[in-house]
Structures are given as C-alpha cells and as structure tokens.
C-alpha positions, 0 to 999 in steps of 0.5 A: 070369129072376124076373117083373119084375111080381111085385115092385112097385117099393120107392118112386115114385122107384124105379118105372122109367117109361119103359119100365117094362116092364124095370122088375125089383125083386126083390132077386136081380137087383138083388145080382146085378147089384150083385155082377157090376159090378166099377165103379159110379158115384156121383153128388151135387150139391157146391155147386150142381154136379153130380159123378157119380164112379167107384169100386169098390163092394161089396154085403154083405146088406142095403148097398153099401159104397164106399171110399177115402181119408179126405183125399177130397172126395167122401166127406168130403161124402158122408159129410155126408148129402146126397142120393146116387145109385150106378149100375151097369152092364153091357153085354150087346150091342148091338143092331142094328135095321132102322132107326136109331131102334130101335138100341139095348144090351142091358144090366143096371143098377142105381140105388140112391137114398138117403144115405151113412153112415161106417163108424167101427167097427173091425170093419164097416169091416174086413169092408167092406173085406176084402168089396172084397178077395174081390170081385176075387180069392176067397181075396185077404183070406188071402194079403194083408197085412191093413191096419195101423192106420195103413191103415185111419186113412187110408181112409173107408169109407161104406155105402149101404142097398138099400131104394130100388134098382131094376134095368133090364133089356133083352135080346134083339133089334130090335123092329122084327120085327113093322113095315113096316121088317122087309120092308126089305133091311137086316140085324138083331140083335144082337152079344152082348158079354162081359168076358174075363181075360187071362192075368196080368202079374207086376209087375216087382218081384215075388221069384223064385218066387212063383207066379199065385194059383190063382183066376186061372188062370181067373179066375172070377167074376160077369160075366166069360168064361174 
C-alpha cells in the first residue's frame, strides 16, 4: 500500500482529523475503493432535513457518476448544485480486542465532497450508463439491449468531481497488545470478512437454451472472492 503520508489532502475539508494516520489521499487508493464498492451513499440537505440516499455509482477517470429516474426528487435537487457528500465503504473485518473499548472494524472508505452537475450530452450519458453496466458485469453492455431515446430521457445522470476526495483505511488486529490489557485472559485478533457471489438464479421467464454469461461463472470483480 502507498505511504499514507506521501500525498497531502487536497483541501482542509478532506483532511482526516480523527486518527489521521489512517488517512489516504493518493488517487490510486481512492479509485480502488470507489471501483470495488457497488453501493454509494449520497448525503445532502433538503429543506433543512439531512438525507442520505443509497445508490449505484461508477467512476470514469476524474469523476464519479450516479444515476436514477428523471422524476427522482433526490437527483433533481442535487442537479441544482447543492452541496453533497458521496461515501463508499468496504467492510473487511471485525476486530476483537481484550477490552470492549478497543473493539473495531477493518474497513476502506472514501468520502467525496462537492456539487453534482447533470449530464445532458447524449454520448457522455451513454458512456456513464455503460460504465454502470460494465461495473456490474464486464461485457454486459454488449450483450444487453442498449437504452432507447425514451429510456435515456427518463434517466438522470449526475457527475461529481474527485477533486475533493479522501480515503480512510483501517487494517490489522487490535491495538491493545502493548497495554496492560495484554495480560488479560481474553482472546484478541480479527475476523476477516469477504463478499462472495453465489450461483446465479435464472429468471423464470428466461427462454430455454440461453446460457449463463461466462463472466458470471465465476463472478470476478474488485472486492469479491470466488
């Protein structure tokens, strides 16, 4: 892993203050978390009410995209340029310490701050939708029917710049091995966790003779294990 101090935070807003040694600011590490995560959470304030909405996301170069229905209140408000926060978290393990206070989680997370802007140009919208599709299953964009003009119109795509982004990573075991708690007769360590895909389940309406896409057997993508 790159040195966590080798790349400074791009802004004061993205600098990790709580446990700063876990802060990671290089784009390679940030991109890896965004690319491995399937679900992002979008946070914003609407009429004084804080909201956090789960959504699919896809990174293309220096930007991260989200999409949904053009009728979505969330996307309409975000398209207006209000301040937003996008987060992605990957859970890697449970940390068991000798004391309750030191129990923790191993994780990789990214926070992106900024304002979303709507994608209106057809080619960019198609490229973003292709990125969403290919992230779920490589090769799927070529296999499935492309969106119609009506479907494109019904779909809203927003982009956020990765200019203000930071990662935070915790790994390894508990941090009480060099404290008086090390003398306690309590097991300590960590339990690694991993996401794995099960066997694909065909749609009951699937016509006979259509095989499972090769990319689903086995399902390989960042963050998954076979």
